[in-house]
C-alpha positions, 0 to 999 in steps of 0.5 A: 313430080311436085315439090309437095311430093319431094318433101314428103319423100325427103320427110319419110326417109329422114323419119325412117333413118332417124328411127333405124339409126336410133334403135340401131345405136341404142340396141349396140349400147345396151346389148352389154345386159343379158337377160332370161327371154323365157323369165321375162315371159314368166316361163321356165328356162328352155334347156334346148339340147343343141349339139350336145350343149344346153342352151336357153334364150339367154339374149342380149338387151338390144334384142328387144328393140332390134326388130325395129330395125327389121321394119325400118330396113325393109321399109326402107328397102321397099321405098328406097331400095339398095341406095337407101339401105346402103346409104343409111347403113354405112352412115349408122356404123359410123356413128356406132363407131363414133359412139364406142370411141366417145365411150372409150375415152369417157372411161378413160376420165379420172372419176371425181372423189365426191362422185365415188363416194356419193355413189359408193353403195347400192340401196341394199348398203352393199359397197361397190366401185361406181367408176368400175361398174361404169367401165365394166358395163361400157368396156365391151371388147374390141372383138365384140365391137368389131364383130358387132359392127361387121355382121350388122353391115354384112347382113344389112347388105344381105338383106337388101340384096335378097329383098330386091331379088325376091321383088324382081321375081314377085313384082309388087305382089307378096311383100310378106315373102320379100319382107319376112324371107329376106329378114330370115336370111340376112339374120341368120348371116348376122348371128354367125358372123358376129359370134365367130369374129368375137368368139373364134378361139375362145368357144369351140365351134359347135358352141359357137353354132349352138348359140348361133342357132338358139339366137336365131331361133328367136330372130326367126320366130320375132321375123315372123310376128312382125310381119303384120307390122310390115303390112302396117307400115306400107298402109300408113306410107301409102296414105301419106304419099298417096297409093299411086306415089307410093307404088311409083316410088317402090318401083323406082327403087327396085329399078335402082337396085341391081347388085348387092353392092 
């Protein structure tokens, strides 16, 4: 393998890893905001009846960019296999945890008086405490943080396992099946792990399941819609590395991916 090809492989991994880490980290930071999916599309609330609860598509803002994490996970999975996904997933969890620690420390810093006074009213003239707002926005509970990190890591390991198991059966064919199928399974796990860790004892089992099913319905729909984007990503990588080289890289990745860990 030529030096030029080695450089291309390294650049590809660094690029995909950078996209993956950035979007995962930003999604965690903005995830504290809940928005209405229906109103964003100009629709009326869904009012779905799930297990005795009326549910709408009220989603975290992080859900908007999380599909980018789906795509990069599948691309790293395809060309760098289980070792690549595991390496970047553990690194991302560590960086997200670091970001939460830094944010917590920032909340403890005493605010400057002039900063409070200069930012004490909104454009409509309503009085508010900007330091309180800062803490309220960034001060996610420990259970939510732990649940989110645990769900992220477990779902990533499940994703790479399912992806490579399907590839072992189908070979290099049926890209849509291993990419979309692994995402559907991993996000089912993700949807419920985070909710049970974060809200067990606060919400009932039925309520957690209802929320999880509603969130998963959104993720399910997005995963299906992203299938053409996965093919586009593969096309661009094939053009960058060369079809023969990319096929060899994918085959080597499959051989290196034998277990969930």
